[in-house]
TORPA-811938 format. One record per residue (C-alpha): x, y, z; residue in three letters. Coordinates in pm, whole numbers, padded with zeros to 5 digits, always signed. Layout:
XYZALA/...
END
This chain:
-00781+00322+01156MET/-00614+00012+01298ILE/-00319+00032+01535ASP/-00135-00282+01427THR/+00105-00292+01723HIS/+00049-00170+02078CYS/+00110-00294+02431HIS/-00216-00223+02613LEU/-00107-00360+02951ASP/+00185-00117+02959LEU/-00034+00190+02901LEU/-00173+00423+03162LYS/-00532+00321+03240LYS/-00677+00646+03103GLU/-00486+00608+02774ASP/-00605+00251+02741ARG/-00968+00347+02808GLU/-00941+00633+02560GLU/-00837+00386+02290ALA/-01122+00149+02370PHE/-01377+00430+02344LYS/-01237+00609+02037ASP/-01462+00507+01746GLU/-01194+00614+01496ARG/-00988+00312+01607LEU/-01164+00012+01455GLU/-00924-00251+01589TYR/-00616-00270+01812LEU/-00354-00542+01768ILE/-00224-00596+02120ASN/+00115-00765+02141VAL/+00236-00999+02414GLY/+00611-01060+02419PHE/+00679-01264+02736ASP/+00477-01491+02964ARG/+00327-01204+03165LYS/+00228-00982+02872THR/+00102-01280+02671ILE/-00138-01368+02955LYS/-00247-01005+02976ASN/-00304-00993+02600ALA/-00531-01297+02618ILE/-00743-01129+02887GLU/-00779-00800+02699PHE/-00888-00988+02388ALA/-01157-01168+02586LYS/-01295-00848+02733ASN/-01286-00607+02436TYR/-01433-00671+02093ASP/-01193-00438+01913LYS/-00882-00607+02054VAL/-00704-00883+01861TYR/-00365-01016+01959ILE/-00022-01128+01849ALA/+00173-01342+02094ILE/+00534-01456+02089GLY/+00865-01434+02269PHE/+01067-01119+02201HIS/+01437-01171+02117PRO/+01528-01008+02450HIS/+01360-01308+02616GLU/+01542-01574+02413ALA/+01791-01681+02681ASP/+01500-01762+02917LYS/+01274-01941+02666VAL/+01247-02320+02689THR/+01075-02577+02472ASP/+00807-02594+02741LYS/+00744-02222+02694ASP/+00711-02272+02319LEU/+00464-02559+02369ASP/+00261-02331+02596TRP/+00268-02054+02334LEU/+00149-02288+02061LYS/-00135-02421+02277LYS/-00254-02070+02360LEU/-00251-01970+01994ALA/-00445-02284+01900GLU/-00710-02231+02167GLU/-00770-01856+02126ASN/-00939-01744+01803PRO/-00839-01382+01862LYS/-00471-01470+01825VAL/-00401-01349+01472ARG/-00020-01366+01459ALA/+00290-01506+01628ILE/+00503-01217+01742GLY/+00680-01006+01807GLU/+00963-01242+01732ILE/+01298-01190+01563GLY/+01647-01060+01628LEU/+01786-00766+01824ASP/+02161-00733+01784PHE/+02160-00374+01909TYR/+02109-00441+02278LYS/+02202-00812+02274ASN/+02008-00888+02593TYR/+02017-01251+02477SER/+02287-01456+02308ASP/+02279-01419+01928LYS/+02270-01793+01863LYS/+01990-01837+02115LYS/+01796-01555+01953GLN/+01825-01727+01614GLU/+01720-02063+01762GLU/+01405-01927+01930ILE/+01324-01717+01623PHE/+01337-02022+01397ARG/+01127-02234+01632LYS/+00855-01968+01654GLN/+00841-01934+01274ILE/+00776-02308+01261GLN/+00492-02271+01514ILE/+00340-02000+01296ALA/+00363-02224+00990LYS/+00204-02517+01175GLU/-00087-02295+01281LEU/-00115-02102+00957GLY/-00059-01768+01130LEU/+00147-01471+01006PRO/+00452-01356+01202VAL/+00527-01012+01348VAL/+00898-00942+01314ILE/+01123-00741+01546HIS/+01444-00656+01362MET/+01716-00430+01500ARG/+02070-00417+01367ASP/+02005-00755+01206ALA/+01859-00693+00862GLU/+02067-00943+00668GLU/+02032-01215+00931GLU/+01655-01162+00965THR/+01587-01188+00594ILE/+01811-01494+00567ARG/+01627-01677+00845ILE/+01284-01582+00711LEU/+01383-01733+00377ARG/+01549-02043+00522GLU/+01252-02119+00747GLU/+00997-02060+00470GLY/+00822-01770+00644ALA/+00695-01661+00303TYR/+00439-01943+00339GLU/+00254-01743+00607VAL/+00383-01387+00552GLY/+00349-01126+00822GLY/+00456-00782+00934VAL/+00792-00609+00961MET/+00714-00424+01284HIS/+00834-00067+01341CYS/+01034-00075+01020PHE/+01346+00140+01000THR/+01548-00071+00758GLY/+01686-00008+00411SER/+01498+00003+00083TYR/+01666-00322-00019GLU/+01546-00499+00297THR/+01195-00361+00254MET/+01185-00489-00103LYS/+01306-00835+00001LYS/+01042-00851+00273ALA/+00764-00740+00039VAL/+00875-00999-00215ASP/+00821-01263+00057MET/+00465-01139+00115GLY/+00529-00919+00419PHE/+00360-00594+00514PHE/+00577-00300+00624ILE/+00464-00122+00940SER/+00569+00234+01020TYR/+00560+00387+01367SER/+00597+00735+01514GLY/+00963+00725+01406ILE/+00831+00828+01064LEU/+00761+01174+01210THR/+01104+01233+01366TYR/+01324+01505+01218LYS/+01628+01275+01202ASN/+01436+00993+01028ALA/+01471+01112+00669GLU/+01601+00772+00556SER/+01288+00602+00696VAL/+01065+00850+00515ARG/+01248+00786+00189GLU/+01184+00413+00221VAL/+00820+00474+00315ALA/+00773+00679-00003LYS/+00888+00377-00207ARG/+00696+00111-00018THR/+00409-00048-00216PRO/+00092+00123-00098THR/-00081-00216-00079SER/+00177-00323+00181ARG/+00190-00027+00424ILE/+00066-00054+00783LEU/+00070+00194+01071LEU/+00134+00129+01439GLU/+00209+00316+01758THR/+00412+00055+01952ASP/+00262+00241+02247SER/+00362+00326+02512PRO/+00690+00362+02321PHE/+00796+00584+02027LEU/+00548+00870+02060ALA/+00534+01070+01735PRO/+00591+01440+01687GLU/+00448+01666+01825PRO/+00405+01456+02144VAL/+00749+01296+02135ARG/+00893+01242+02480GLY/+00555+01159+02635LYS/+00413+00807+02685PRO/+00264+00698+02356ASN/-00096+00582+02311LYS/-00301+00432+02024PRO/-00488+00756+01950THR/-00155+00914+01854ASN/-00151+00703+01538ILE/-00318+00988+01348PHE/-00005+01204+01381TYR/+00193+00936+01196THR/-00089+00890+00945ALA/-00081+01260+00859GLN/+00293+01248+00789VAL/+00244+00944+00566LEU/-00029+01130+00375ALA/+00216+01414+00314GLU/+00485+01173+00194LEU/+00277+00980-00060LEU/+00169+01151-00383PRO/-00201+01223-00435ASN/-00290+01104-00086THR/-00513+01249+00186SER/-00541+01147+00551LEU/-00868+00977+00460GLU/-00685+00776+00192ASP/-00419+00666+00442VAL/-00688+00565+00689ASP/-00875+00355+00433ARG/-00561+00209+00276MET/-00382+00105+00595THR/-00706-00022+00751THR/-00773-00252+00458GLN/-00410-00365+00451ASN/-00429-00448+00824ALA/-00746-00651+00775LYS/-00567-00855+00511LEU/-00250-00893+00718ALA/-00431-01013+01032PHE/-00730-01183+00869ASN/-00980-00945+01027LEU/-01246-01031+00769ASN/-01329-00683+00654GLY/-01599-00653+00390GLU/-01445-00599+00049VAL/-01631-00408-00218LYS/-01553-00584-00543LYS/-01652-00468-00894ASN/-01549-00112-00811THR/-01686+00121-01080ILE/-01590+00449-00912THR/-01360+00524-00621TYR/-01235+00836-00445VAL/-00873+00920-00367ILE/-00769+01263-00237ASN/-01101+01419-00342ASN/-01065+01297-00700LYS/-01326+01059-00840LEU/-01179+00776-01048TYR/-01384+00587-01306ILE/-01295+00223-01371ASN/-01437+00202-01724LEU/-01279-00128-01831THR/-01022-00391-01739ASN/-00920-00442-02100LYS/-00575-00322-02194CYS/-00362-00338-02509ASN/-00031-00341-02320LEU/+00137-00596-02095HIS/+00362-00372-01884CYS/+00603-00569-01670VAL/+00537-00351-01364PHE/+00155-00377-01382CYS/-00031-00582-01124GLN/-00243-00749-01391ARG/+00079-00905-01522GLU/+00209-01006-01178ARG/+00024-01135-00868GLU/-00298-00957-00968ARG/-00327-00764-00644ASN/-00566-00486-00737PHE/-00568-00296-00407TRP/-00522+00076-00467VAL/-00517+00277-00144LYS/-00783+00061+00014GLY/-01000+00018-00298HIS/-01020-00312-00489TRP/-00992-00168-00839VAL/-01133-00435-01063TRP/-01462-00507-01237VAL/-01589-00839-01368ASP/-01755-00667-01663ARG/-01751-00327-01831ASP/-02002-00099-01656PRO/-02270+00074-01862SER/-02277+00450-01914VAL/-02587+00468-01696GLU/-02417+00281-01410GLU/-02117+00513-01416VAL/-02327+00830-01425ILE/-02542+00704-01140ARG/-02234+00652-00922GLU/-02077+00990-01007ILE/-02360+01197-00864GLY/-02255+01563-00855ASP/-01918+01593-01035PRO/-01857+01939-00886LYS/-01797+01772-00548LYS/-01462+01649-00674TYR/-01141+01823-00771GLU/-01157+01627-01096GLU/-01313+01318-01249VAL/-01048+01077-01379VAL/-01090+00785-01617PHE/-00839+00547-01465CYS/-00829+00179-01372GLY/-00631-00129-01467TYR/-00759-00103-01823GLY/-00726+00146-02108GLU/-01028+00384-02105PRO/-00997+00492-02469THR/-01081+00134-02572LEU/-01436+00232-02474ARG/-01422+00556-02668PHE/-01797+00608-02712SER/-01871+00547-02342ALA/-01582+00771-02236LEU/-01706+01047-02465LYS/-02065+01027-02339GLU/-01970+01021-01969ILE/-01711+01300-02006ALA/-01968+01517-02184LYS/-02219+01458-01903TRP/-01956+01554-01641VAL/-01851+01873-01822LYS/-02212+01984-01870GLU/-02249+01969-01492ARG/-01939+02172-01416GLY/-01686+01895-01359GLY/-01324+01873-01468LYS/-01219+01564-01670VAL/-00887+01385-01695ARG/-00814+01070-01892VAL/-00523+00849-01786ASP/-00417+00664-02098THR/-00137+00460-02248ASN/-00156+00681-02556GLY/-00222+00398-02803LEU/-00557+00529-02924MET/-00425+00584-03276PHE/-00350+00213-03310THR/-00722+00132-03321PHE/-00897+00462-03404LEU/-00826+00727-03667PRO/-00643+01036-03546LYS/-00945+01254-03628GLU/-01145+01094-03345LYS/-00938+01282-03087LEU/-01106+01608-03196LYS/-01437+01470-03068GLU/-01307+01499-02712LEU/-01232+01871-02744LYS/-01423+02067-02482GLY/-01519+01760-02279ILE/-01174+01632-02174VAL/-00942+01880-02005ASP/-00629+01672-01953THR/-00462+01360-02086PHE/-00212+01189-01858SER/-00007+00966-02088VAL/+00202+00674-01960SER/+00511+00689-02178LEU/+00740+00484-01952ASN/+01045+00492-02182ALA/+01273+00729-02372PRO/+01309+00508-02682ASP/+01135+00225-02872PRO/+01370-00047-02746GLU/+01305+00029-02379THR/+00934+00077-02445TYR/+00902-00263-02612ASN/+01088-00433-02327ALA/+00896-00265-02045VAL/+00548-00211-02192CYS/+00541-00516-02423ARG/+00299-00386-02690PRO/+00152-00598-02968ALA/+00232-00337-03235GLN/+00588-00283-03353LYS/+00535+00092-03391ASP/+00359+00142-03055ALA/+00617+00385-02916PHE/+00587+00603-03226GLU/+00206+00597-03190LYS/+00229+00722-02831VAL/+00457+01008-02939ILE/+00213+01089-03219GLU/-00076+01095-02971PHE/+00109+01333-02738ILE/+00192+01569-03023LYS/-00163+01568-03159GLU/-00318+01621-02814ALA/-00086+01918-02761LYS/-00169+02057-03106ARG/-00541+02039-03031LEU/-00496+02232-02707GLY/-00539+01961-02444PHE/-00331+01976-02131GLU/-00088+01683-02155VAL/+00102+01522-01870ILE/+00357+01255-01956VAL/+00453+01004-01689SER/+00694+00716-01637ALA/+00747+00452-01370VAL/+01100+00424-01232ASP/+01126+00058-01324TYR/+01469-00105-01363ASP/+01616-00021-01703GLY/+01412+00295-01759VAL/+01626+00607-01790ASP/+01398+00851-01611MET/+01608+01156-01692LYS/+01598+01089-02066LYS/+01225+01014-02050THR/+01166+01344-01872GLU/+01372+01528-02135GLU/+01168+01366-02412LEU/+00839+01460-02244ALA/+00942+01823-02207LYS/+01072+01838-02565SER/+00719+01745-02673LEU/+00580+02037-02477GLY/+00417+01816-02213ALA/+00426+01839-01835LYS/+00622+01569-01655TRP/+00523+01329-01375LYS/+00769+01093-01205TYR/+00598+00779-01076ARG/+00756+00558-00811THR/+00741+00186-00883TYR/+00488+00007-00659GLU/+00339+00331-00523VAL/+00000+00308-00688VAL/-00286+00558-00676GLY/
END
């Protein structure tokens, strides 16, 4: 796990030493926010391998910050390779310890320093969502990206920040009983953009709220996030947020590419192909091609052989189920799917196939019978309640694609497969009508949140 925001010099010595020794904490991002804490951050980074730093002038300091201070900040960031961000910087219109105009001025100047150095920014934003987003856009902060620290803002603000390339960092506030609105936003935050932090010694999570916070408390927040996100374990949150943090702060983590199999929440997923016969508007392959799924890079340069897949599976009984699922359509490799699924079932595993349901556009309907007894469940991405919406959102090549998906669902049900129908809550999709259609076909229903992948 990586604590992406802590103040080590403000911690009790024993809490600081505990964090340095805890092997579960791979890195700590220590934040300096004024001259004193910036100097302290530099020293900690020199003395501890796991400590990297973000340095900048907090909005509370804005009235005292001069151009000389900013020159000093820039020089420090240039000279110290462990400086990985400029921050925390931003706006705080809640306490207003500094004049609003001065806050904006210092904020803008520090964004420009970050751009000149090619460093991301760590943003403090309190009671200033609209103003913060406006300044980030006007100053071109999207060129370097960064982190929305200790995020408690609205869904709309989160979405705007993500669209500018920012990561969204959640603190112990996520665990508070009165923070339901924060949890709702967290549930809808793209999983490839979520970070965790303690902001220690502040904002201790439940069940240690009221005590001085410390980096090792990050696991309380991680557990709550695991409970919020569908199909997610604490291990998944650890892997996912760690990889996201390495990307956000350029921590050079090793990335396993050409991922054939990957584990999420004790389910083994098989990435059988990248080929797909749809061009869904919400799919990453049609957008920025960011294939991170809960800390796994889910992409292969070539279709893996049956032997390669079986070798990676090992004992299928170790997993709750084995799922054919990637950024491609597994039924396009029907023979390989059939052979691997048969091997898994013969060894006591449970098999699910996540599909777009277009198998009958390239194979005769009778072929589905060949999967009887070796596939337990089909999870079918319907994504629309009618052909018009389907064509707009899923963008199939065939004019009758929607009808073919409905036909597949009906035939799979008739043959006795368990069938789950899902849809992504993308703009323009009537989720209620899609759910009603799924249930009228006798299928189970799964609501999928846009951007929450895995």
